[in-house]
C-alpha positions in Angstrom: 0.1 0.2 0.0 2.8 2.2 0.9 4.8 1.6 -2.3 1.5 2.5 -4.3 1.3 5.8 -2.2 4.9 6.3 -3.1 4.3 6.2 -7.0 1.3 8.6 -6.6 3.5 11.0 -4.7 6.3 10.6 -7.3 3.7 11.8 -10.0 2.7 14.7 -8.0 6.3 16.0 -7.3 7.1 15.3 -11.3 3.9 17.1 -12.2 4.8 20.2 -10.0 8.5 20.0 -11.4 6.9 20.2 -14.9 4.7 23.2 -13.9 7.6 24.9 -12.5 9.3 24.6 -15.7 6.6 26.1 -17.5 6.2 29.1 -14.9 10.3 29.6 -14.9 10.1 29.6 -18.8 7.4 32.4 -18.5 9.5 34.3 -16.1 12.6 34.1 -18.4 10.8 35.3 -21.4 8.7 38.2 -19.8 10.8 40.5 -22.0 11.1 38.4 -25.0 9.4 40.3 -28.0 6.1 38.2 -29.2 6.4 35.6 -26.4 3.1 33.9 -25.4 2.8 32.8 -21.9 2.5 29.1 -21.4 0.8 26.7 -18.8 0.7 22.8 -18.1 -2.3 20.9 -18.6 -2.8 17.9 -16.3 -5.0 14.9 -16.2 -5.7 12.3 -13.2 -4.3 8.9 -13.3 -6.3 5.7 -12.7 -5.3 3.9 -9.4 -6.5 0.7 -7.6 -10.2 -0.1 -7.3 -11.7 -0.2 -3.8 -15.1 -2.1 -3.6 -15.7 -1.5 -7.1 -14.7 2.3 -7.1 -11.5 3.7 -8.8 -9.1 5.5 -6.6 -6.9 8.2 -8.3 -3.6 7.0 -9.2 -1.6 10.4 -9.1 -1.3 12.9 -11.9 0.3 13.3 -15.4 1.0 16.3 -17.6 -0.9 15.8 -20.9 -0.2 19.0 -22.5 0.8 22.7 -22.9 -1.8 25.5 -23.2 -0.4 29.0 -24.5 -2.3 32.5 -24.1 -2.4 33.7 -27.5 -3.9 37.1 -26.2 -2.4 40.4 -27.2 0.7 41.7 -25.9 1.5 45.2 -25.3 2.8 47.3 -28.1 5.6 49.6 -27.7 7.6 52.1 -30.2 10.7 50.5 -31.9 13.7 52.3 -33.3 14.1 50.1 -36.5 11.9 51.3 -39.5 11.6 47.6 -40.5 10.3 46.4 -37.0 6.5 45.8 -36.9 3.7 44.2 -34.7 0.3 42.9 -35.5 -2.4 44.6 -33.9 -5.1 41.8 -33.6 -5.1 38.4 -35.1 -2.5 36.8 -37.2 1.1 35.7 -37.4 4.3 36.9 -39.6 5.1 34.1 -42.1 8.8 33.0 -41.9 10.7 30.6 -44.3 14.0 28.9 -44.0 16.0 27.7 -46.9 14.6 24.4 -47.2 11.0 26.2 -48.0 9.7 25.0 -44.5 7.3 27.6 -43.1 7.2 29.0 -39.7 4.8 31.4 -37.9 5.5 34.2 -35.2 4.1 37.3 -33.5 7.8 38.5 -33.2 8.1 41.3 -35.7 12.0 42.1 -35.6 12.9 42.4 -39.0 16.3 43.3 -40.7 17.6 43.4 -44.2 20.3 41.2 -45.2 23.2 42.2 -47.7 21.3 41.3 -50.8 18.0 43.2 -49.7 16.2 40.0 -48.3 14.1 40.9 -45.0 14.8 38.4 -42.4 12.8 37.8 -39.4 14.3 37.5 -35.5 15.5 33.9 -36.2 17.2 34.6 -39.6 14.5 33.0 -41.8 13.0 35.1 -44.9 9.9 37.3 -44.2 7.2 36.4 -46.5 5.1 38.6 -48.6 3.5 39.5 -51.9 4.8 41.5 -54.8 2.7 44.8 -55.2 1.9 47.4 -58.2 2.4 51.1 -58.0 -0.9 51.3 -56.1 -0.1 49.0 -53.4 -2.3 46.2 -54.6 -0.6 42.9 -54.0 -0.6 40.0 -56.6 1.4 36.8 -57.5 2.6 34.0 -55.3 3.7 34.2 -51.6 7.5 34.8 -51.8 10.4 36.1 -49.5 10.5 39.8 -49.7 13.4 41.5 -51.1 14.2 45.1 -51.2 15.9 46.4 -54.4 19.5 47.5 -54.1 20.1 49.2 -57.4 19.3 52.7 -58.5 15.9 53.9 -59.5 16.0 54.8 -63.5 15.4 58.4 -64.4 12.1 59.4 -65.6 11.7 62.1 -68.2 9.3 64.8 -67.5 6.3 64.9 -69.4 3.9 67.3 -67.7 4.3 70.6 -65.9 1.8 72.6 -64.1 1.6 76.3 -63.0 -0.5 77.5 -60.2 -0.8 80.9 -58.2 -1.9 84.4 -59.2 -1.1 86.8 -62.1 -1.5 90.5 -60.6 -4.5 92.0 -62.4 -2.9 95.6 -61.7 0.2 94.8 -63.6 0.8 97.4 -66.3 0.1 96.3 -70.0 3.2 95.8 -72.1 3.0 95.6 -75.8 5.4 93.8 -78.2 7.0 90.3 -78.0 8.4 88.9 -74.9 12.2 89.0 -74.8 13.5 86.8 -72.0 16.7 88.9 -72.1 14.8 92.4 -71.5 12.8 92.5 -68.3 10.9 95.3 -69.6 8.9 93.1 -71.8 7.3 90.9 -69.3 5.7 91.4 -65.9 6.8 88.2 -64.3 8.5 84.8 -64.6 8.7 81.5 -62.8 11.0 78.5 -63.1 10.4 74.9 -63.0 12.8 72.1 -62.7 12.4 69.2 -65.3 14.4 66.1 -66.0 15.3 64.6 -69.4 15.3 60.7 -70.2 18.8 60.4 -68.6 17.8 62.0 -65.5 19.7 65.3 -66.3 17.9 68.3 -64.7 17.0 71.3 -66.6 15.3 74.7 -65.9 12.2 75.7 -67.8 11.4 79.2 -67.2 8.0 80.7 -68.1 7.6 84.6 -68.8 4.2 86.3 -68.5 3.3 89.5 -70.1 -0.1 91.5 -69.5 -1.3 92.0 -73.1 -4.5 93.9 -72.2 -8.1 93.6 -72.7 -9.8 90.5 -74.5 -12.8 89.4 -76.3 -15.9 88.5 -73.9 -15.5 86.2 -72.2 -11.9 87.2 -71.9 -11.6 90.3 -69.7 -7.9 90.3 -69.8 -5.1 88.4 -72.0 -1.7 87.5 -70.6 1.0 86.2 -73.2 3.6 83.7 -72.1 7.0 82.1 -73.6 9.0 79.5 -72.2 12.9 78.9 -72.5 14.9 75.8 -71.6 18.1 76.6 -69.8 17.8 80.3 -70.7 17.3 79.5 -74.4 14.5 79.0 -76.8 16.6 77.5 -79.7 14.8 74.6 -80.9 11.7 74.8 -78.9 8.3 74.4 -80.4 4.9 75.3 -79.0 6.8 77.3 -76.3 4.6 80.4 -76.3 0.8 81.1 -76.2 -1.9 83.2 -74.3 -4.1 82.7 -71.3 -7.3 84.7 -70.8 -9.4 85.4 -67.7 -12.8 86.6 -67.1 -14.1 89.6 -64.9 -13.9 87.3 -61.9 -10.2 86.6 -62.4 -10.8 82.9 -63.3 -9.0 81.4 -66.3 -11.2 80.9 -69.2 -9.0 80.2 -72.2 -5.6 78.8 -73.0 -5.5 76.8 -69.6 -4.6 73.5 -71.4 -2.4 74.0 -74.7 -3.6 71.9 -77.4 0.3 70.8 -78.2 3.1 69.7 -76.2 6.1 71.9 -75.7 9.1 70.0 -77.1 12.8 70.7 -76.7 15.9 69.0 -77.9 18.2 67.6 -75.4 21.7 66.7 -76.4 22.5 63.1 -75.9 19.0 62.2 -74.8 15.5 62.0 -76.1 13.7 65.2 -76.9 11.7 66.6 -73.9 8.0 66.8 -74.7 5.9 68.6 -72.0 2.0 68.8 -71.8 1.5 72.0 -69.9 -1.1 73.1 -67.7 -2.0 76.4 -66.4 -5.6 75.6 -64.9 -4.2 76.6 -61.6 -3.7 80.3 -62.4 -5.8 83.2 -61.5 -5.9 86.9 -61.9 -6.6 88.8 -58.9 -5.3 92.3 -57.9 -3.4 90.8 -54.9 0.1 90.7 -56.3 2.0 88.0 -58.2 2.7 84.9 -56.8 3.3 81.7 -59.0 4.9 78.2 -58.6 5.2 75.5 -61.1 5.8 71.5 -60.9 6.7 68.9 -63.1 6.8 65.2 -63.4 9.9 63.0 -64.0 12.8 62.4 -61.7 16.6 62.2 -61.5 18.5 58.7 -60.9 17.6 57.9 -57.4 19.6 55.7 -54.9 18.0 53.7 -52.0 17.9 55.5 -48.6 15.4 53.9 -46.7 12.6 51.2 -46.1 9.3 52.1 -44.3 6.1 49.7 -43.8 2.6 51.1 -43.6 -0.4 50.0 -41.5 -1.3 47.6 -44.2 1.9 45.9 -44.3 3.1 47.7 -47.6 6.9 47.7 -47.9 8.1 50.9 -49.5 11.7 52.0 -50.5 12.4 55.8 -50.5 15.0 57.1 -52.8 17.6 59.9 -53.0 15.4 61.9 -55.7 12.4 62.0 -53.4 10.6 59.2 -55.1 9.0 56.3 -52.9 8.2 53.1 -54.6 6.0 50.2 -53.3 7.7 47.0 -53.5 5.9 44.4 -51.3 3.2 43.6 -48.9 3.9 41.7 -45.8 1.7 38.3 -45.5 -0.2 37.6 -42.3 -1.4 34.2 -41.5 -4.2 33.1 -39.5 -5.5 29.6 -38.1 -8.7 28.2 -37.1 -7.0 26.9 -34.0 -4.1 28.5 -32.8 -3.8 26.3 -29.7 -2.9 23.8 -32.0 0.2 25.4 -33.2 3.4 23.7 -31.9 6.5 25.6 -30.7 9.4 25.3 -32.7 13.3 26.5 -32.6 13.8 30.2 -31.4 10.1 30.6 -30.4 8.4 30.5 -33.8 5.4 28.0 -34.4 4.9 25.3 -36.9 1.5 24.2 -38.1 0.0 20.7 -37.1 -3.3 18.7 -37.9 -4.7 20.4 -34.7 -4.1 23.9 -36.0 -5.2 23.3 -39.2 -3.8 24.9 -42.6 -3.0 28.5 -42.2 -5.0 31.1 -44.2 -2.2 33.4 -45.6 -3.3 36.9 -46.8 -2.4 40.5 -46.0 -3.2 42.6 -43.0 -6.7 44.0 -42.7 -7.9 41.1 -44.8 -10.5 38.7 -43.5 -9.7 38.0 -39.5 -6.1 39.2 -40.0 -5.1 42.3 -37.8 -3.5 45.5 -38.9 0.2 46.2 -38.9 1.7 48.6 -36.4 5.1 50.0 -38.2 7.9 50.9 -36.1 6.4 48.8 -33.4 7.1 45.7 -31.5 4.7 43.3 -29.4 6.0 42.7 -25.9 5.6 39.4 -24.3 2.2 38.9 -22.5 3.5 37.2 -19.5 1.8 38.6 -16.4 5.1 38.7 -14.0 2.9 39.1 -10.9 0.4 36.0 -11.8 3.6 33.9 -12.5 5.2 34.8 -9.1 2.0 33.8 -7.6 2.1 30.6 -9.1 5.5 30.0 -8.0 4.5 30.3 -4.4 1.3 28.1 -5.2 3.4 25.5 -6.5 6.3 25.7 -3.8 3.3 24.9 -1.1 2.3 22.0 -3.4 5.9 20.6 -3.5 6.2 21.0 0.1 2.9 19.1 1.0 4.0 16.3 -1.6 7.3 16.1 0.0 5.7 15.7 3.2 3.6 13.0 2.0 6.8 11.2 0.7 8.2 11.9 4.0 5.4 10.1 5.8 5.5 7.2 3.5 9.2 6.7 3.8 8.6 6.7 7.8 5.8 4.1 7.4 8.0 1.8 5.2 10.8 2.3 7.9 8.5 1.1 10.6 7.6 -1.9 8.4 11.2 -2.6 8.0 11.8 -2.6 11.6 8.7 -4.9 12.5 10.2 -7.4 9.6 13.7 -7.5 11.3 12.5 -8.1 14.7 
């Protein structure tokens, strides 16, 4: 009888040791990014029967439960770090193609531009178009390392006000003679090789027009201070009595200019942002196109869209981070370095993107803290200590009984 009691007590001590291992692991990982606290599940063992009724035969650990509730989210220093607010896991893949899943969003960029998770595995996602819409198959996210090709300017727009009180000037505009025009504005444009040029527009108050035009303004343009070779580089815009532009806002033909060693420049002009009020002249201009750009940084938005910024001021969307969800997260199995692997119990992952289906959103420049409640774990340690002391006392008592029996037998 005492021998059976010893076995029961042994299972109790072993169970408490297992539970203490879980508590110790929780406390050890209280500062681990994305860690989910764990607890041990126990079941009663069947012992001997007494008058047809079964006695318990001790205890056995039969599984581990994890708390997948949201951990606190804090600001991070790296632009590639991120956290998931809500449901879901980041998808990581090793060199063999095996996928793992984690809430830890610590991400770094390798020498070849591949985004790597906290365990060195590749961060998975989808390629995107210029609007950030994902397409294609799930693949490792790779940041382009080359320069961004230049883009020639094809449009130029002017906005602002031409002073209605400006004096009327007659005769042709001569950019070299400031008395032949009232104001000018310059715009930076780029050719097909990425070289920058200065397009300057000169405006001249040409006097009253024919209804609905109340006032006409002539304009002419030069490229890098010269009008040589330019076509469609002059015209007239008209304003009504309210100062709104009513004619010439969108010239019918593109302004063209020859560029040495590069393709001819062709600009569609837009003057629709101009007004004519008696409030002083203040005009600005913009143009499309860009110079060659070198990559300068990576950013991630709340939808998980990864963008690369370049030295020429451009930003290009390159990928969208994948987010996996499961029908039964409790079925996930803990793998190396704290990432999870799918099992039959967890079911197949549904891999999509943030804010899709049941997937949560991405918190950029942030990390999710461990969800371990340190106070609760310390309380659990005290409870387990008391349980261990009680089981040890039972073991001591059983040992005393056995000792008494041994003395009786030797007498």
